[in-house]
Structures are given as C-alpha cells and as structure tokens.
TORLOPA-154556 format. One record per atom (N, C-alpha, C): x, y, z; atom name; residue in three letters. Coordinates in nm, 2 decimals, always signed. Atoms other than C-alpha are relative to their C-alpha. Example, Ala and Ser with C-alpha at 12.3 -4.5 7.8 and 13.67 -1.06 7.14 Angstrom:
BEGIN
{pt {+0.09,-0.12,+0.00},N,ALA};
{pt {+1.23,-0.45,+0.78},CA,ALA};
{pt {+0.09,+0.12,+0.00},C,ALA};
{pt {-0.09,-0.11,+0.00},N,SER};
{pt {+1.37,-0.11,+0.71},CA,SER};
{pt {-0.08,+0.11,+0.08},C,SER};
***
This chain:
BEGIN
{pt {-0.13,+0.06,+0.03},N,MET};
{pt {-2.09,+13.27,-6.46},CA,MET};
{pt {+0.11,+0.12,+0.00},C,MET};
{pt {-0.09,-0.11,+0.00},N,GLU};
{pt {-1.94,+13.62,-6.50},CA,GLU};
{pt {+0.06,+0.03,+0.13},C,GLU};
{pt {-0.05,-0.02,-0.13},N,LYS};
{pt {-1.90,+13.65,-6.13},CA,LYS};
{pt {+0.12,-0.09,+0.04},C,LYS};
{pt {-0.10,+0.10,-0.03},N,PHE};
{pt {-1.67,+13.35,-6.12},CA,PHE};
{pt {+0.12,+0.02,-0.09},C,PHE};
{pt {-0.11,-0.02,+0.10},N,SER};
{pt {-1.44,+13.48,-6.40},CA,SER};
{pt {+0.13,+0.02,+0.07},C,SER};
{pt {-0.13,-0.01,-0.06},N,PRO};
{pt {-1.16,+13.60,-6.17},CA,PRO};
{pt {+0.05,-0.13,+0.06},C,PRO};
{pt {-0.04,+0.13,-0.06},N,LEU};
{pt {-1.16,+13.27,-5.98},CA,LEU};
{pt {+0.04,-0.10,-0.11},C,LEU};
{pt {-0.04,+0.10,+0.11},N,LEU};
{pt {-1.16,+13.06,-6.30},CA,LEU};
{pt {+0.13,+0.04,-0.07},C,LEU};
{pt {-0.12,-0.05,+0.06},N,GLY};
{pt {-0.88,+13.28,-6.44},CA,GLY};
{pt {+0.12,-0.03,+0.09},C,GLY};
{pt {-0.11,+0.02,-0.09},N,SER};
{pt {-0.67,+13.21,-6.13},CA,SER};
{pt {+0.04,-0.15,+0.01},C,SER};
{pt {-0.02,+0.14,-0.01},N,ILE};
{pt {-0.69,+12.83,-6.16},CA,ILE};
{pt {+0.13,-0.04,-0.06},C,ILE};
{pt {-0.13,+0.04,+0.06},N,PRO};
{pt {-0.40,+12.78,-6.41},CA,PRO};
{pt {+0.12,+0.07,+0.06},C,PRO};
{pt {-0.11,-0.08,-0.05},N,VAL};
{pt {-0.19,+13.05,-6.25},CA,VAL};
{pt {+0.03,-0.03,+0.14},C,VAL};
{pt {-0.03,+0.01,-0.15},N,MET};
{pt {-0.23,+12.98,-5.88},CA,MET};
{pt {-0.03,-0.14,+0.05},C,MET};
{pt {+0.05,+0.12,-0.06},N,ILE};
{pt {-0.43,+12.67,-5.79},CA,ILE};
{pt {+0.07,-0.12,-0.04},C,ILE};
{pt {-0.06,+0.12,+0.06},N,VAL};
{pt {-0.28,+12.41,-6.02},CA,VAL};
{pt {+0.15,-0.01,+0.05},C,VAL};
{pt {-0.14,+0.02,-0.05},N,PRO};
{pt {+0.09,+12.49,-5.94},CA,PRO};
{pt {+0.01,-0.03,+0.15},C,PRO};
{pt {-0.01,+0.02,-0.15},N,VAL};
{pt {+0.03,+12.51,-5.56},CA,VAL};
{pt {-0.04,-0.15,+0.03},C,VAL};
{pt {+0.05,+0.14,-0.03},N,PHE};
{pt {-0.17,+12.18,-5.56},CA,PHE};
{pt {+0.11,-0.10,-0.05},C,PHE};
{pt {-0.11,+0.09,+0.05},N,GLY};
{pt {+0.10,+12.01,-5.78},CA,GLY};
{pt {+0.12,+0.00,+0.09},C,GLY};
{pt {-0.11,-0.01,-0.09},N,GLY};
{pt {+0.37,+12.14,-5.55},CA,GLY};
{pt {-0.02,-0.07,+0.14},C,GLY};
{pt {+0.04,+0.06,-0.12},N,ILE};
{pt {+0.19,+12.02,-5.24},CA,ILE};
{pt {+0.00,-0.15,-0.01},C,ILE};
{pt {+0.00,+0.15,+0.02},N,VAL};
{pt {+0.13,+11.67,-5.38},CA,VAL};
{pt {+0.14,-0.05,-0.02},C,VAL};
{pt {-0.14,+0.04,+0.03},N,LEU};
{pt {+0.49,+11.65,-5.50},CA,LEU};
{pt {+0.08,-0.01,+0.13},C,LEU};
{pt {-0.07,+0.00,-0.13},N,VAL};
{pt {+0.63,+11.75,-5.16},CA,VAL};
{pt {-0.04,-0.11,+0.10},C,VAL};
{pt {+0.05,+0.10,-0.09},N,ALA};
{pt {+0.41,+11.53,-4.96},CA,ALA};
{pt {+0.04,-0.14,-0.05},C,ALA};
{pt {-0.04,+0.13,+0.05},N,ALA};
{pt {+0.48,+11.23,-5.19},CA,ALA};
{pt {+0.15,-0.02,+0.02},C,ALA};
{pt {-0.14,+0.02,-0.02},N,LEU};
{pt {+0.85,+11.29,-5.17},CA,LEU};
{pt {+0.04,-0.03,+0.15},C,LEU};
{pt {-0.02,+0.03,-0.14},N,CYS};
{pt {+0.84,+11.30,-4.79},CA,CYS};
{pt {-0.04,-0.14,+0.04},C,CYS};
{pt {+0.05,+0.13,-0.03},N,LEU};
{pt {+0.63,+10.99,-4.77},CA,LEU};
{pt {+0.09,-0.11,-0.06},C,LEU};
{pt {-0.09,+0.10,+0.07},N,ILE};
{pt {+0.85,+10.80,-5.02},CA,ILE};
{pt {+0.13,-0.01,+0.07},C,ILE};
{pt {-0.13,+0.01,-0.07},N,SER};
{pt {+1.17,+10.90,-4.83},CA,SER};
{pt {-0.02,-0.07,+0.13},C,SER};
{pt {+0.03,+0.07,-0.12},N,LEU};
{pt {+1.01,+10.77,-4.51},CA,LEU};
{pt {-0.01,-0.15,-0.03},C,LEU};
{pt {+0.02,+0.14,+0.04},N,ARG};
{pt {+0.91,+10.45,-4.68},CA,ARG};
{pt {+0.13,-0.07,-0.04},C,ARG};
{pt {-0.13,+0.05,+0.04},N,ILE};
{pt {+1.26,+10.40,-4.83},CA,ILE};
{pt {+0.08,-0.03,+0.13},C,ILE};
{pt {-0.07,+0.02,-0.12},N,SER};
{pt {+1.40,+10.43,-4.48},CA,SER};
{pt {-0.06,-0.11,+0.09},C,SER};
{pt {+0.06,+0.11,-0.07},N,LYS};
{pt {+1.19,+10.13,-4.38},CA,LYS};
{pt {-0.09,+0.04,+0.12},C,LYS};
{pt {+0.10,-0.04,-0.10},N,HIS};
{pt {+0.94,+10.33,-4.17},CA,HIS};
{pt {-0.13,-0.05,-0.03},C,HIS};
{pt {+0.13,+0.05,+0.02},N,TYR};
{pt {+0.61,+10.17,-4.12},CA,TYR};
{pt {-0.10,+0.10,+0.07},C,TYR};
{pt {+0.09,-0.11,-0.05},N,PHE};
{pt {+0.33,+10.42,-4.08},CA,PHE};
{pt {-0.10,-0.05,+0.10},C,PHE};
{pt {+0.10,+0.02,-0.10},N,VAL};
{pt {+0.11,+10.43,-3.78},CA,VAL};
{pt {-0.12,+0.08,-0.05},C,VAL};
{pt {+0.12,-0.06,+0.05},N,LYS};
{pt {-0.25,+10.54,-3.83},CA,LYS};
{pt {+0.01,+0.15,+0.03},C,LYS};
{pt {+0.00,-0.15,-0.01},N,GLY};
{pt {-0.27,+10.92,-3.89},CA,GLY};
{pt {+0.13,+0.06,-0.05},C,GLY};
{pt {-0.13,-0.06,+0.03},N,GLN};
{pt {+0.09,+10.97,-3.99},CA,GLN};
{pt {+0.00,+0.05,-0.15},C,GLN};
{pt {+0.01,-0.04,+0.14},N,VAL};
{pt {+0.03,+10.99,-4.37},CA,VAL};
{pt {-0.08,+0.13,-0.01},C,VAL};
{pt {+0.09,-0.12,+0.01},N,SER};
{pt {-0.26,+11.23,-4.33},CA,SER};
{pt {+0.06,+0.12,+0.07},C,SER};
{pt {-0.06,-0.11,-0.07},N,PHE};
{pt {-0.05,+11.44,-4.09},CA,PHE};
{pt {+0.10,+0.07,-0.09},C,PHE};
{pt {-0.09,-0.06,+0.10},N,ILE};
{pt {+0.22,+11.50,-4.35},CA,ILE};
{pt {-0.07,+0.07,-0.11},C,ILE};
{pt {+0.08,-0.06,+0.11},N,ILE};
{pt {-0.03,+11.57,-4.62},CA,ILE};
{pt {-0.07,+0.13,+0.05},C,ILE};
{pt {+0.07,-0.12,-0.06},N,ALA};
{pt {-0.22,+11.81,-4.39},CA,ALA};
{pt {+0.11,+0.12,+0.02},C,ALA};
{pt {-0.10,-0.11,-0.01},N,LEU};
{pt {+0.11,+12.00,-4.31},CA,LEU};
{pt {+0.04,+0.05,-0.13},C,LEU};
{pt {-0.04,-0.05,+0.14},N,ALA};
{pt {+0.20,+12.02,-4.68},CA,ALA};
{pt {-0.11,+0.09,-0.05},C,ALA};
{pt {+0.10,-0.09,+0.04},N,PHE};
{pt {-0.14,+12.17,-4.75},CA,PHE};
{pt {+0.00,+0.13,+0.08},C,PHE};
{pt {-0.01,-0.12,-0.08},N,LEU};
{pt {-0.11,+12.41,-4.46},CA,LEU};
{pt {+0.11,+0.09,-0.04},C,LEU};
{pt {-0.11,-0.08,+0.05},N,GLY};
{pt {+0.23,+12.52,-4.58},CA,GLY};
{pt {-0.03,+0.07,-0.13},C,GLY};
{pt {+0.02,-0.06,+0.14},N,GLY};
{pt {+0.12,+12.57,-4.94},CA,GLY};
{pt {-0.11,+0.11,+0.01},C,GLY};
{pt {+0.10,-0.11,-0.01},N,ILE};
{pt {-0.19,+12.77,-4.85},CA,ILE};
{pt {+0.05,+0.12,+0.07},C,ILE};
{pt {-0.06,-0.12,-0.07},N,ILE};
{pt {-0.01,+12.99,-4.60},CA,ILE};
{pt {+0.10,+0.07,-0.09},C,ILE};
{pt {-0.09,-0.06,+0.09},N,GLY};
{pt {+0.26,+13.04,-4.86},CA,GLY};
{pt {-0.06,+0.09,-0.10},C,GLY};
{pt {+0.07,-0.07,+0.11},N,VAL};
{pt {+0.02,+13.15,-5.13},CA,VAL};
{pt {-0.06,+0.13,+0.06},C,VAL};
{pt {+0.06,-0.12,-0.06},N,VAL};
{pt {-0.16,+13.39,-4.89},CA,VAL};
{pt {+0.11,+0.10,+0.03},C,VAL};
{pt {-0.11,-0.09,-0.04},N,ALA};
{pt {+0.17,+13.54,-4.77},CA,ALA};
{pt {+0.06,+0.06,-0.13},C,ALA};
{pt {-0.06,-0.04,+0.13},N,GLY};
{pt {+0.31,+13.56,-5.13},CA,GLY};
{pt {-0.08,+0.10,-0.07},C,GLY};
{pt {+0.10,-0.09,+0.08},N,GLY};
{pt {+0.00,+13.72,-5.28},CA,GLY};
{pt {-0.05,+0.12,+0.08},C,GLY};
{pt {+0.05,-0.10,-0.08},N,SER};
{pt {-0.07,+13.95,-4.99},CA,SER};
{pt {+0.08,+0.13,-0.03},C,SER};
{pt {-0.06,-0.13,+0.02},N,SER};
{pt {+0.00,+14.32,-5.04},CA,SER};
{pt {+0.02,+0.08,+0.13},C,SER};
{pt {-0.01,-0.07,-0.13},N,SER};
{pt {-0.02,+14.42,-4.67},CA,SER};
{pt {+0.11,-0.07,+0.08},C,SER};
{pt {-0.11,+0.06,-0.09},N,PRO};
{pt {+0.28,+14.37,-4.43},CA,PRO};
{pt {-0.07,-0.07,+0.12},C,PRO};
{pt {+0.07,+0.07,-0.11},N,LEU};
{pt {+0.03,+14.27,-4.16},CA,LEU};
{pt {-0.03,-0.14,-0.04},C,LEU};
{pt {+0.03,+0.13,+0.05},N,GLY};
{pt {-0.08,+13.97,-4.36},CA,GLY};
{pt {+0.12,-0.09,+0.00},C,GLY};
{pt {-0.12,+0.07,+0.01},N,GLN};
{pt {+0.27,+13.86,-4.42},CA,GLN};
{pt {+0.06,-0.03,+0.14},C,GLN};
{pt {-0.05,+0.03,-0.13},N,THR};
{pt {+0.37,+13.90,-4.06},CA,THR};
{pt {-0.09,-0.10,+0.08},C,THR};
{pt {+0.09,+0.09,-0.06},N,LEU};
{pt {+0.06,+13.71,-3.94},CA,LEU};
{pt {+0.03,-0.14,-0.05},C,LEU};
{pt {-0.03,+0.13,+0.06},N,ILE};
{pt {+0.15,+13.42,-4.18},CA,ILE};
{pt {+0.13,-0.05,+0.06},C,ILE};
{pt {-0.13,+0.04,-0.05},N,THR};
{pt {+0.51,+13.42,-4.06},CA,THR};
{pt {-0.02,-0.05,+0.14},C,THR};
{pt {+0.03,+0.04,-0.14},N,GLY};
{pt {+0.38,+13.39,-3.70},CA,GLY};
{pt {-0.06,-0.13,+0.01},C,GLY};
{pt {+0.07,+0.13,+0.00},N,ILE};
{pt {+0.15,+13.10,-3.78},CA,ILE};
{pt {+0.10,-0.11,-0.04},C,ILE};
{pt {-0.10,+0.10,+0.03},N,LEU};
{pt {+0.44,+12.91,-3.95},CA,LEU};
{pt {+0.09,-0.02,+0.11},C,LEU};
{pt {-0.09,+0.02,-0.11},N,GLY};
{pt {+0.66,+12.98,-3.65},CA,GLY};
{pt {-0.07,-0.08,+0.11},C,GLY};
{pt {+0.07,+0.07,-0.10},N,LEU};
{pt {+0.39,+12.85,-3.41},CA,LEU};
{pt {-0.01,-0.15,-0.04},C,LEU};
{pt {+0.01,+0.14,+0.04},N,VAL};
{pt {+0.34,+12.53,-3.61},CA,VAL};
{pt {+0.13,-0.07,+0.01},C,VAL};
{pt {-0.13,+0.06,-0.02},N,SER};
{pt {+0.71,+12.47,-3.63},CA,SER};
{pt {+0.04,-0.02,+0.14},C,SER};
{pt {-0.03,+0.01,-0.14},N,ALA};
{pt {+0.75,+12.53,-3.26},CA,ALA};
{pt {-0.08,-0.12,+0.06},C,ALA};
{pt {+0.08,+0.11,-0.04},N,LEU};
{pt {+0.46,+12.28,-3.20},CA,LEU};
{pt {+0.06,-0.13,-0.04},C,LEU};
{pt {-0.06,+0.12,+0.05},N,LEU};
{pt {+0.63,+12.02,-3.42},CA,LEU};
{pt {+0.13,-0.03,+0.08},C,LEU};
{pt {-0.12,+0.02,-0.08},N,THR};
{pt {+0.96,+12.07,-3.23},CA,THR};
{pt {-0.03,-0.05,+0.14},C,THR};
{pt {+0.04,+0.05,-0.13},N,TYR};
{pt {+0.78,+12.03,-2.90},CA,TYR};
{pt {-0.04,-0.15,-0.01},C,TYR};
{pt {+0.05,+0.14,+0.01},N,LEU};
{pt {+0.61,+11.71,-3.02},CA,LEU};
{pt {+0.12,-0.09,-0.02},C,LEU};
{pt {-0.12,+0.08,+0.02},N,LEU};
{pt {+0.95,+11.59,-3.13},CA,LEU};
{pt {+0.07,-0.04,+0.13},C,LEU};
{pt {-0.07,+0.02,-0.13},N,SER};
{pt {+1.08,+11.62,-2.77},CA,SER};
{pt {-0.08,-0.09,+0.10},C,SER};
{pt {+0.09,+0.08,-0.09},N,LYS};
{pt {+0.79,+11.43,-2.61},CA,LYS};
{pt {+0.04,-0.15,-0.01},C,LYS};
{pt {-0.03,+0.14,-0.01},N,GLU};
{pt {+0.87,+11.08,-2.49},CA,GLU};
{pt {-0.12,-0.09,-0.04},C,GLU};
{pt {+0.12,+0.08,+0.03},N,ALA};
{pt {+0.51,+10.96,-2.53},CA,ALA};
{pt {-0.02,-0.03,-0.15},C,ALA};
{pt {+0.02,+0.01,+0.14},N,LEU};
{pt {+0.52,+11.01,-2.90},CA,LEU};
{pt {+0.12,-0.06,-0.08},C,LEU};
{pt {-0.12,+0.06,+0.06},N,GLY};
{pt {+0.80,+10.77,-2.99},CA,GLY};
{pt {-0.02,-0.04,-0.14},C,GLY};
{pt {+0.02,+0.05,+0.14},N,ASP};
{pt {+0.64,+10.64,-3.31},CA,ASP};
{pt {+0.00,+0.12,-0.09},C,ASP};
{pt {+0.01,-0.12,+0.09},N,TRP};
{pt {+0.61,+11.00,-3.44},CA,TRP};
{pt {+0.13,+0.07,-0.01},C,TRP};
{pt {-0.13,-0.07,+0.01},N,LYS};
{pt {+0.97,+11.11,-3.38},CA,LYS};
{pt {+0.07,-0.01,-0.13},C,LYS};
{pt {-0.06,+0.02,+0.14},N,VAL};
{pt {+1.09,+10.97,-3.71},CA,VAL};
{pt {-0.07,+0.09,-0.10},C,VAL};
{pt {+0.08,-0.08,+0.10},N,LEU};
{pt {+0.81,+11.16,-3.88},CA,LEU};
{pt {+0.02,+0.15,+0.01},C,LEU};
{pt {-0.01,-0.15,-0.02},N,MET};
{pt {+0.87,+11.51,-3.74},CA,MET};
{pt {+0.09,+0.07,-0.10},C,MET};
{pt {-0.09,-0.08,+0.10},N,PRO};
{pt {+1.17,+11.61,-3.96},CA,PRO};
{pt {-0.07,+0.00,-0.14},C,PRO};
{pt {+0.06,+0.00,+0.13},N,SER};
{pt {+0.98,+11.50,-4.27},CA,SER};
{pt {-0.12,+0.09,+0.00},C,SER};
{pt {+0.12,-0.09,-0.01},N,ALA};
{pt {+0.67,+11.69,-4.15},CA,ALA};
{pt {+0.04,+0.14,-0.01},C,ALA};
{pt {-0.05,-0.14,+0.01},N,MET};
{pt {+0.87,+12.00,-4.10},CA,MET};
{pt {+0.05,+0.04,-0.14},C,MET};
{pt {-0.04,-0.02,+0.13},N,VAL};
{pt {+1.03,+11.96,-4.44},CA,VAL};
{pt {-0.12,+0.02,-0.09},C,VAL};
{pt {+0.13,-0.02,+0.08},N,ALA};
{pt {+0.68,+11.92,-4.60},CA,ALA};
{pt {-0.06,+0.14,+0.02},C,ALA};
{pt {+0.06,-0.13,-0.03},N,LEU};
{pt {+0.56,+12.23,-4.42},CA,LEU};
{pt {+0.08,+0.11,-0.06},C,LEU};
{pt {-0.08,-0.11,+0.05},N,VAL};
{pt {+0.85,+12.45,-4.51},CA,VAL};
{pt {+0.02,+0.01,-0.15},C,VAL};
{pt {-0.02,+0.00,+0.15},N,VAL};
{pt {+0.91,+12.34,-4.87},CA,VAL};
{pt {-0.13,+0.04,-0.07},C,VAL};
{pt {+0.13,-0.04,+0.07},N,SER};
{pt {+0.54,+12.36,-4.96},CA,SER};
{pt {-0.04,+0.15,+0.03},C,SER};
{pt {+0.02,-0.15,-0.03},N,ALA};
{pt {+0.52,+12.71,-4.79},CA,ALA};
{pt {+0.09,+0.08,-0.10},C,ALA};
{pt {-0.09,-0.07,+0.10},N,PHE};
{pt {+0.82,+12.81,-5.01},CA,PHE};
{pt {-0.06,+0.00,-0.14},C,PHE};
{pt {+0.07,+0.01,+0.13},N,ILE};
{pt {+0.64,+12.68,-5.32},CA,ILE};
{pt {-0.12,+0.09,-0.01},C,ILE};
{pt {+0.11,-0.09,-0.01},N,GLY};
{pt {+0.33,+12.87,-5.21},CA,GLY};
{pt {+0.04,+0.14,-0.01},C,GLY};
{pt {-0.05,-0.14,+0.00},N,LEU};
{pt {+0.53,+13.19,-5.16},CA,LEU};
{pt {+0.03,+0.04,-0.15},C,LEU};
{pt {-0.04,-0.02,+0.14},N,ILE};
{pt {+0.67,+13.16,-5.52},CA,ILE};
{pt {-0.13,+0.02,-0.08},C,ILE};
{pt {+0.13,-0.01,+0.08},N,VAL};
{pt {+0.32,+13.10,-5.67},CA,VAL};
{pt {-0.08,+0.13,+0.04},C,VAL};
{pt {+0.07,-0.12,-0.05},N,GLY};
{pt {+0.16,+13.37,-5.45},CA,GLY};
{pt {+0.07,+0.13,-0.05},C,GLY};
{pt {-0.07,-0.12,+0.05},N,ALA};
{pt {+0.43,+13.63,-5.55},CA,ALA};
{pt {-0.02,+0.01,-0.15},C,ALA};
{pt {+0.03,-0.01,+0.15},N,ASN};
{pt {+0.38,+13.54,-5.92},CA,ASN};
{pt {-0.14,+0.05,-0.02},C,ASN};
{pt {+0.14,-0.05,+0.01},N,TYR};
{pt {+0.00,+13.59,-5.88},CA,TYR};
{pt {-0.01,+0.15,+0.03},C,TYR};
{pt {+0.00,-0.14,-0.04},N,LYS};
{pt {+0.07,+13.92,-5.71},CA,LYS};
{pt {+0.05,+0.09,-0.11},C,LYS};
{pt {-0.06,-0.08,+0.11},N,VAL};
{pt {+0.29,+14.04,-6.00},CA,VAL};
{pt {-0.10,+0.01,-0.12},C,VAL};
{pt {+0.10,+0.00,+0.10},N,LEU};
{pt {+0.02,+13.93,-6.25},CA,LEU};
{pt {-0.12,+0.10,+0.03},C,LEU};
{pt {+0.11,-0.08,-0.04},N,ARG};
{pt {-0.25,+14.11,-6.05},CA,ARG};
{pt {+0.04,+0.15,-0.01},C,ARG};
{pt {-0.04,-0.14,+0.01},N,ASP};
{pt {-0.04,+14.43,-6.04},CA,ASP};
{pt {+0.01,+0.04,-0.14},C,ASP};
{pt {-0.01,-0.03,+0.14},N,GLN};
{pt {+0.03,+14.41,-6.41},CA,GLN};
{pt {-0.14,+0.03,-0.06},C,GLN};
{pt {+0.14,-0.02,+0.05},N,ASN};
{pt {-0.35,+14.38,-6.48},CA,ASN};
{pt {-0.05,+0.13,+0.05},C,ASN};
{pt {+0.04,-0.13,-0.05},N,LEU};
{pt {-0.41,+14.68,-6.25},CA,LEU};
{pt {+0.06,+0.12,-0.08},C,LEU};
{pt {-0.07,-0.10,+0.08},N,VAL};
{pt {-0.16,+14.89,-6.45},CA,VAL};
{pt {-0.07,+0.01,-0.13},C,VAL};
{pt {+0.07,-0.01,+0.13},N,GLU};
{pt {-0.33,+14.79,-6.78},CA,GLU};
{pt {-0.14,+0.06,+0.01},C,GLU};
{pt {+0.13,-0.06,-0.02},N,LEU};
{pt {-0.67,+14.88,-6.64},CA,LEU};
{pt {+0.01,+0.15,+0.02},C,LEU};
{pt {-0.02,-0.15,-0.02},N,GLN};
{pt {-0.54,+15.22,-6.53},CA,GLN};
{pt {+0.03,+0.07,-0.13},C,GLN};
{pt {-0.03,-0.05,+0.13},N,LYS};
{pt {-0.40,+15.27,-6.88},CA,LYS};
{pt {-0.12,+0.01,-0.09},C,LYS};
{pt {+0.12,+0.00,+0.08},N,SER};
{pt {-0.72,+15.18,-7.05},CA,SER};
{pt {-0.10,+0.10,+0.05},C,SER};
{pt {+0.09,-0.11,-0.06},N,GLN};
{pt {-0.92,+15.41,-6.81},CA,GLN};
{pt {+0.05,+0.14,-0.04},C,GLN};
{pt {-0.06,-0.12,+0.04},N,LYS};
{pt {-0.68,+15.69,-6.89},CA,LYS};
{pt {-0.02,+0.03,-0.15},C,LYS};
{pt {+0.02,-0.01,+0.14},N,LEU};
{pt {-0.71,+15.63,-7.26},CA,LEU};
{pt {-0.15,+0.04,-0.03},C,LEU};
{pt {+0.14,-0.03,+0.02},N,PHE};
{pt {-1.09,+15.63,-7.23},CA,PHE};
{pt {-0.03,+0.15,+0.04},C,PHE};
{pt {+0.03,-0.14,-0.05},N,GLU};
{pt {-1.09,+15.96,-7.03},CA,GLU};
{pt {+0.06,+0.10,-0.09},C,GLU};
{pt {-0.07,-0.10,+0.08},N,MET};
{pt {-0.84,+16.14,-7.26},CA,MET};
{pt {-0.03,+0.00,-0.14},C,MET};
{pt {+0.03,+0.01,+0.14},N,VAL};
{pt {-0.94,+16.01,-7.60},CA,VAL};
{pt {-0.14,-0.03,-0.03},C,VAL};
{pt {+0.13,+0.05,+0.03},N,SER};
{pt {-1.26,+15.82,-7.62},CA,SER};
{pt {-0.11,+0.09,+0.05},C,SER};
{pt {+0.10,-0.08,-0.06},N,LEU};
{pt {-1.47,+16.03,-7.39},CA,LEU};
{pt {-0.02,+0.14,-0.07},C,LEU};
{pt {+0.02,-0.13,+0.08},N,PRO};
{pt {-1.40,+16.37,-7.57},CA,PRO};
{pt {-0.06,-0.02,-0.14},C,PRO};
{pt {+0.05,+0.03,+0.14},N,ILE};
{pt {-1.47,+16.21,-7.91},CA,ILE};
{pt {-0.15,-0.03,+0.01},C,ILE};
{pt {+0.14,+0.03,-0.02},N,CYS};
{pt {-1.80,+16.07,-7.78},CA,CYS};
{pt {-0.08,+0.12,+0.03},C,CYS};
{pt {+0.07,-0.12,-0.03},N,LEU};
{pt {-1.90,+16.40,-7.63},CA,LEU};
{pt {-0.02,+0.09,-0.12},C,LEU};
{pt {+0.01,-0.08,+0.12},N,LYS};
{pt {-1.83,+16.58,-7.95},CA,LYS};
{pt {-0.10,-0.06,-0.10},C,LYS};
{pt {+0.10,+0.06,+0.08},N,GLU};
{pt {-2.03,+16.33,-8.15},CA,GLU};
{pt {-0.14,+0.02,+0.05},C,GLU};
{pt {+0.13,-0.02,-0.06},N,LEU};
{pt {-2.32,+16.36,-7.91},CA,LEU};
{pt {-0.04,+0.14,-0.01},C,LEU};
{pt {+0.03,-0.14,+0.01},N,GLU};
{pt {-2.30,+16.74,-7.92},CA,GLU};
{pt {-0.04,+0.03,-0.14},C,GLU};
{pt {+0.04,-0.02,+0.14},N,LEU};
{pt {-2.31,+16.74,-8.30},CA,LEU};
{pt {-0.13,-0.06,-0.03},C,LEU};
{pt {+0.13,+0.07,+0.03},N,GLN};
{pt {-2.60,+16.49,-8.30},CA,GLN};
{pt {-0.11,+0.08,+0.06},C,GLN};
{pt {+0.11,-0.08,-0.07},N,LEU};
{pt {-2.80,+16.71,-8.05},CA,LEU};
{pt {-0.02,+0.13,-0.08},C,LEU};
{pt {+0.02,-0.13,+0.08},N,GLN};
{pt {-2.74,+17.02,-8.27},CA,GLN};
{pt {-0.06,-0.03,-0.14},C,GLN};
{pt {+0.06,+0.04,+0.13},N,GLY};
{pt {-2.88,+16.82,-8.57},CA,GLY};
{pt {+0.09,+0.00,-0.12},C,GLY};
{pt {-0.10,+0.00,+0.11},N,ILE};
{pt {-2.56,+16.83,-8.77},CA,ILE};
{pt {+0.03,-0.14,-0.04},C,ILE};
{pt {-0.02,+0.14,+0.04},N,PRO};
{pt {-2.54,+16.51,-8.98},CA,PRO};
{pt {+0.15,-0.03,-0.01},C,PRO};
{pt {-0.13,+0.05,+0.01},N,GLU};
{pt {-2.23,+16.30,-8.98},CA,GLU};
{pt {+0.04,-0.01,-0.15},C,GLU};
{pt {-0.04,+0.02,+0.14},N,PRO};
{pt {-2.02,+16.28,-9.30},CA,PRO};
{pt {-0.02,-0.14,-0.04},C,PRO};
{pt {+0.03,+0.13,+0.05},N,LYS};
{pt {-2.09,+15.98,-9.52},CA,LYS};
{pt {+0.11,-0.11,+0.03},C,LYS};
{pt {-0.11,+0.09,-0.02},N,ASN};
{pt {-1.75,+15.82,-9.47},CA,ASN};
{pt {+0.04,-0.02,+0.14},C,ASN};
{pt {-0.04,+0.00,-0.15},N,TYR};
{pt {-1.74,+15.87,-9.09},CA,TYR};
{pt {-0.06,-0.12,+0.07},C,TYR};
{pt {+0.05,+0.11,-0.09},N,HIS};
{pt {-1.77,+15.57,-8.86},CA,HIS};
{pt {+0.01,+0.05,+0.14},C,HIS};
{pt {+0.01,-0.04,-0.13},N,SER};
{pt {-1.88,+15.65,-8.52},CA,SER};
{pt {+0.10,-0.07,+0.10},C,SER};
{pt {-0.09,+0.06,-0.10},N,GLN};
{pt {-1.63,+15.60,-8.24},CA,GLN};
{pt {-0.07,-0.04,+0.13},C,GLN};
{pt {+0.08,+0.03,-0.12},N,CYS};
{pt {-1.91,+15.56,-7.99},CA,CYS};
{pt {-0.13,-0.07,-0.04},C,CYS};
{pt {+0.11,+0.08,+0.05},N,PRO};
{pt {-2.14,+15.28,-8.09},CA,PRO};
{pt {-0.12,+0.00,+0.10},C,PRO};
{pt {+0.11,+0.00,-0.09},N,HIS};
{pt {-2.34,+15.32,-7.77},CA,HIS};
{pt {-0.09,+0.12,-0.01},C,HIS};
{pt {+0.09,-0.11,+0.02},N,ILE};
{pt {-2.48,+15.66,-7.88},CA,ILE};
{pt {-0.11,-0.04,-0.09},C,ILE};
{pt {+0.12,+0.04,+0.08},N,GLN};
{pt {-2.83,+15.60,-8.01},CA,GLN};
{pt {-0.02,+0.10,-0.11},C,GLN};
{pt {+0.03,-0.09,+0.11},N,LYS};
{pt {-2.90,+15.74,-8.35},CA,LYS};
{pt {-0.14,+0.03,-0.02},C,LYS};
***
C-alpha cells in the first residue's frame, strides 16, 4: 500500500477537481444544446464527453509538466484536434453534427483550461514538497548526522551516556 501513497495523495488535489470540471463542462454543453432544441444523433453525447475528457487530461499533463517539450507537444495535440473539429464543421456530409461542433470545441478548450489550472496547482504543491524534502535532508546532514556520529563514537569508546541524556539517534543499538 505504501507504493500507492503518492497516487492516493493526489486524488483530492488533482483527480477530483479535474473530473468535476470535466463533468460540469460536458453537462453544461449538453444542456445548452438541449435548451436550443437540438435532438441528439447516436454518438453525439459521447463525442462531447470524450472531448471534455481529452481536454481535461491534456490540460493536467501540460499544467503539471516541468519540461517545455511536454507543454509544446500538448499544445500541438490541442491544435490538431481543434483543426480536425473545424474541418468536420465544414463538411457537407456531416450536417447533423454541425450544430454540435461549437459546443464540442468549447468543451475541449474549457476543460483543457480547467486541467491547466489543476495541473499547475499540482506542480506548485510538488515543488513545495521538494523544497521541504531538501530542507529536511539538509537538516539531517548538518545537525542530526553529526550528533549521531558523536554518540556512536562515544559508545564505541565505552564512555557511558549521562543519566539525563536522551539519545537523538534511536536507531543506534545499545
């Protein structure tokens, strides 16, 4: 279970807000289409939901990425998907889907924006945890380690500890 600790810790910070944003964006797009008296053809609802999920996941990856290459790649993927949707909008054979394309683009872009915000927040938290880890490692190297070495040296020389002294290094065997 210890191996899954980072994943379980990221659920309330990353997964829940992104999933909630995706569901909210997809629901609002579908409701707006329904209010405009659009009757859905088979596959249209799942198309909007899929694009909302694609946008959210790509946004989280781009927002949480530390490398410029990952962010550039994600931007390119979003551009390709948007170009594909624009192309499908211009096709005459897909007349039933023309009304759906603006809502699909909105679902993609808004959920990507939500994903970017959540991913950037996760990146900040990850960077803060890294700084705290470096501080604790420095504290160990500068304070705890010399104390433990001195205690071990005194123990190896056979010098007993004072009665009121509590060891700073519980891992040293007595």
